[in-house]
N, C-alpha and C positions, 0 to 999 in steps of 0.2 A: 507668385501667381498660384491660384488654387487649381488643383488638378481634379477633374471629375472622378467620383468614387469608382465608377465602372471601368474607367481606363487607367486608374492609378496603379494597380498592381502590375499591369503589363508594362507601362512606361517606366515605372520605378524599378521593375525587375531588370530591365535592359541595362541601365547604368550600373546596377549592382553586379551584373554578370560581367560587364566590361571591366569594372573595377577589380573583380576577382581574377579575371584573366590577366590584367596588368600586374597585379600583385604576384601571381604565379610566375609570369615572365621575369619580373624584376628580381624576385627571390632566387630563381634558378640562374639568372645571369650573374648575380652576385655570388651565389653559393658554388656554382660549378667550378670556377677556378680555385676556390678554397678547397673543395673536395679533391680536385686534381692535385693540388699542392700536397694535401695530406696523403693521398694515394702514392704520390711520388716519394714522399718521405717514408711511408710504410714500405714501399717497394725496396728501398735501400736495406731495411731490416730483413726482408724476405730474401734478398740476394745474399746477405751475410749468412743466413741460415742455410741456404742452398749451397753456398760455397764451402761452408764449414762441414756440411753433412758427410762428405767423403772421408773426413778425418776420424769418424767413428761416433758411436752412440754417446760416449762420455763427453766428447767435444760438443755435440749438439745439446746435450743436457746442460753443460756448463754455460753455453751461450743463452739457453732458455732461462735458467735461474738467474744468471748474471743480468740479463736484460730486465727481468722482472724487478729485481731489487734496485738496480740502477734507476730505472724509470720511475719507480715508486717514490724515490727521494727527489729525483730531478723534477717530477711533475709538481711537487709542492712549490718549488721556486718558480717553475714555468707558469703556474696558475696565478701567482702574485703578479708577474709581468703581464699576464693576459688581462689584467684590469684595464689595460689601455684600450682593449676592444670597445667596451661600453663607454668608457670615459671620453675617448676621442670621438666615437659615434655621436654621443650626446652633445659634445662641443660643436661638431659639424652641424648637427640639427639646429643648434641654437645660433649658428653663424658666428661662433667665437673662435677666430683663428688663433689668437694668442694662447688660449687654453689648450688647443690641439697641439701646438708646438711645444708648450711647456710639458705636457704629458709625455711627449716623445723623449725629451732629453732627461727628464727625471726618471722615466721608466728605464732608460739605458743605464743610468747610474745605479738604480736599484738592482738591475741584472748583474752588474759587476760586483756589488756588495754581496749578493747572494751566491754568485758563482765561485768566488775564490775559496771559501771554506769547503764547499761541496767537492771541488776539484781535489783538495788536499785529502779529503776523506777517502776517495776512491783510488788514489795512486797506489795504495797498499792495503788491500781489503780482503785478502784470503781468510783472515781470522773471522770475518763476518759470516762466511759460508760454513765454516767449521762450527761456529756458534749456533747456526741454524740447522745443525745435524745433517748436513749434506755429506755424501760419500767423499772420501779424501781426494780421490782423483778429480772429481767434479769440482770440489772446493778450490783446488790448486789452479785448474784450468779457468774457472770463473774469475779468480783473482787476476790471472794473466790477461784475460780478455778486458777486464775493466781497468787494468793498469794502462792499457793502450787507449781506452775510450775516455778516460778521465779528462784528457786535454780537450775534449769536445765541449765540455760543459760551459765554460765561459763564453766562447764564441757563439754557441747555440742560444744562450739566454739573451745576449745582446741582439743577435739576429731576430729572436722572437719579439723583442721590443719594436724593432723596425717593421716586422711583419704585422704586428698588431696595430701599429700606427697606420699603415697602408690599408689594412682591413677596415679600420674605423673610418677612413676616408671613403670607403666603398670602392677602392681601387685594388682589386684582388688579383688581377691578371699578371702583373710583373713578377710577383713572388712565385706564381705557378711556374713560370719559365725558369726561374732560379732552381726550384725543386726538381724539375724534370731534367735540367742540365746536370744537376748534382748526381743523378743516378749514373750517368756515364762515367763521371769521375770515381764514384764509389765502386762500380764494377771493376774498373781498371785497377784501382788501388787494392781491392781485395785480391785480384788475380796475381798482382805483383807481390804483395806482402804476406799473404797466407801461405803461398806455395813457393815463394822465393824465385819468381821469374825475373828475367831481365837483369840477372846478376844480384838481385836483392837477397838478403838473408831470409830463410824459411822461418817465419814467425808463428805459424799456426793461428790459434785463436787470438793471440795478442795482435797479429797482423790485421785481423778483422776490426779490432778496436781502434788501432792506429789509423786504419783507412777511414773510419767514421770521423775521427778527429780532423784529418786532412780535409774531408768534405765539408765539415762545419765551418772551418776557417774560410774555405772558398765561398760558402754561402753568405757568410758575414760580409766578406769583401764585395760580393755582388749587391747586397742590400745597401751598403755604403754608396756604391756607384749609383744605384737607383735614386736614393734620397738626395744625392748631390745635383740631380737634374733641376734646371730652372723651374720646371713645371711645379715642383713642390716647395719652392723657396718661400712663398707667402705663408704657407701652412706650417712648415717645419720650424720657422723662426731661426734664431741664432743659438749656438751651443751655450749652455748655462751650467754653472757649478751646482753641486747638490744643494737642495733647499729642504730643510727638515720638514717644514709644513707641507710642501708638495709631495715629498716622499711618504709622509704619513697618510696623506689623502689617497695615494695609490695603494698603499699597504692596507688601509681600512677596507677598500673595495676588493683588493686582490687576495688577502689572506683567506677569506671564506671560499674564494674560487680555488686557491691552492689546496685548502683543506678538503674541499669536495673532490677535487681530482685525486688527491692523495688517498682518500677513502676508497674511491673507485678503483684506481690502479692498485692500491694496497690489497684490495679483494683478490685481484688476479695474481699479484705477487705471492699472497698467502697460499693460493691454490697451487702455484708452482712449487712452493716449499713443501706443501702437503704431498704433491705428486712425487717429489724427490724422496719422501719417506717410503713410497711404494716401489722405488727402484728406478734405475736409469731408463728402462724401456717405457715405463708408465710416464715418466717425466718427458721423454722424447715425444710420445704420442700426444701428451698434453700440449707441448709446444707447437706441434703441427696444427692441431685444432685451434689453438689460440691464435696462431699466425693467420689462419684463414678467417676466423671470426673478426680479428682486428682489421684485416684488409677490407672486409665488407663494411665494417664500422666507419671507415673513412668517409663514405658518402654522406651518411647522416651527420657526421661530425662537421663536414663542410656546411651542411644545411644549418647546423646549430650556430656556427660562427656567422653565417649569413643572416640568420634570424636575430642574433645579437645586434648586428649592425642595423638591420631594417627596423627593429623595435627601438633601438637606441636613437636613430635619426628621428623617428616619430615622437619619441618621448622628449628629446631635446627641443623639438619644435612645438611641444605642447599638444600634440595630436594623439590623444590616448586611444580613441576609437580606431585610428589607423594602426596604432601599435598592436591592439588586440587582433585586428584582422590579419596583420602580418604574422603574428604568432600562430593563429589558427591554421593559416595556409601552410606555414612551415611544418607544423606538427603533422598535418595530413600528408604532405609530400614525404616526410620521413617514414611514415607508416607504409606508404605505397612502395617506396623504393626498397625498403627492407623486406617487404612481402615478396618481392621478386628474388632477393637473395635467399630467403627461406626456402623457396622452391628448389633452387640449385643445391643447397646444402642437404635437403631431404632426399632428393632424387639421385645425386651423384657424390655421396660422401667418400666412397672408396677411390674414385677417379681423382677427386681433388686431393686426397691424402697422399696418393702415389707420387705427386709432384715432388714431395719432400724426402721420402724414404722408401727404399725397396725392401726393407726388412719385413718379413711376413707378420711377425708378432706386433711390431710397432704399427704397421699398416692396418691390421685388423682392429686394434684398439682405437687408433685415431679415427677410423671411419665411423665407429660408434659415437665418438665424441663430436664429430662434425655434424652428425644427424641430430644430436641433442642441441647443438648450437643453432641448427635450423629452427628449432622450436622457439628460441628466445630472440630471434632476429628482429621481429616487429617491436617487441618490448624494448630492446636495446636502442633501436632507432628513435622511438618516441621519447624515451627518457632523456636522451642527449639533446634532442631538439627542444624539448620543454625546458631543459636547463638553460639553453641559449636564450630562449624567450624571456625567462625570468631575469637572466643576467642583463639583457639589454634594457630592461625596465629598472635596473639598479638593485634588484633583489638577489643578492648573492648568498644570503644566509639560509633561505628556504632550501635550495639544493643541497647545501651542506648537511642540514639536519635530516633531510630525506635520505641521503646516502648513508649517513651515520646509522640511522635506525634500520634501514632495509638491508644494507650490506653486513653490518657488524652485529646487529641484534637478531637478524634472521639468516642471511646468506651463509656467513662463515660457520656459525654453530650447526646449521642444518647440513652443510657440506661435510663437516667433520663427522657428524653422527652417521650420515649415510655411508661415507667412505670407510670408516674404521669400525665402530661398533656394528654398523649395518652390513659390513663386509661387501660393499658394492665397489670398493676400490676407486679408481679414478673416475668412473662413471658417476659415483655419488657426488664427487666434487662438482661436476658439471650440472647435476640437477640442483645443487645448492646455488650455483651461479644463476640458473634459470629463475628460481624463486626470487632471488635478490633483485635482478634487473627488472622483473615484472612488478615488484613492489614499488620501486622507484618510479617507474613509468606511470603507474596508476596514481600515485600520490601527487607527483608534480603536474601531471596533466589536469587533474581535478582542481588543484590550487590555481593554476594559470587561468583556467576557464571561469572560475569563480570571481576572478578579478581583484583579489586582495592586494595585488601588486600596484594597483592604481594610486593608492594613497602615498606610497613611497615614490612612484614615478612623478607625482605632482611636485614633490620636493626636489627631484632631480631635473625637472624641466627648466629651461632657460639657461643662461650663461653658467659655465662650469667654474 
């Protein structure tokens, strides 16, 4: 039916407005549980830091650099497994149940193959921190911490495969409850193992690592229980042995994701190493600011995963305009949410820092770093959501190259120049981070809005 020209804009505008509101509601409904899951998992790390804090500055620095190096390598494997997010989402959009179940089981096998060698690497890794020129006491404590945490790798990666499968289905709430419940287990295990309560040996930082391993096993068991429900039977299919072709398919999508995450986390790991060269107090202040920035990052990270699913569903169904709309809405929401976080970081840096350490020198330095983190909050949110949008469309290589260039051709060299030759110390490191994240945000947002991903998405549309 032809709409008269004079009434067309008004009548056409109303459906568009309703469509926009619906997209916002559905994106938030999908992303909020994912963000809560990420916040719950991040809270476990914050609890570890708070519990270890009373052991002294060296223990706090050891957990800081240990976490950074551990996660930088773990994230490479985790990213490969996260290929299930877009693959399952596209299979669901294409109504291909067989492909969705196949991705689950092959992803779980891939998690096992990746997790075993990484576990062996971290069981005895004090040498790694000596090689990175960390202080001897910090190196020994970091090795002890990761000796306990190494056993968390395999259950966590298999858990991640189950989580990605559920995310791809658009069913994000069950894992949220698993993550929130895991916090209670983690806090109790920390209290028992770090300080030797209830007759347990006093293990210090190693106890914090072992507590994490116990929690990861519990989370894996909970996901197994979830997936065993009849509700998922038609989609999960039957367990299957490893299939080289299917494993290769997941790896082809996942390796650029893992590489991109490795580059991003590697940026922060490098900054933790640089901060260690500036002394234990600078490293402790860096960890406090990094913990706060990472906590705020969980909200847009949830949006990013939600955007991957929303865009992936639309791409699988062949609805590329809907995919573009979903991406634009998610990017705007990410900017708005992180704008709020920026206000808190800029107005209350000292109050936020005081949660983690009472030492005046550490507190003063960390407050400056938290204020700098407030400046890059919006950039950090936009870049991760734009990454999720491109990933949902099947484009995992663009984020990889954007991160490679911005983080390692710009961010790391600039941070080193400002911190050491420029004599700005740890503040220089954080200005380098600011430049790096802003560069990624600008490049990825422009590329998504230009729509170059559509040609790849057309290849991904339909049965997986």
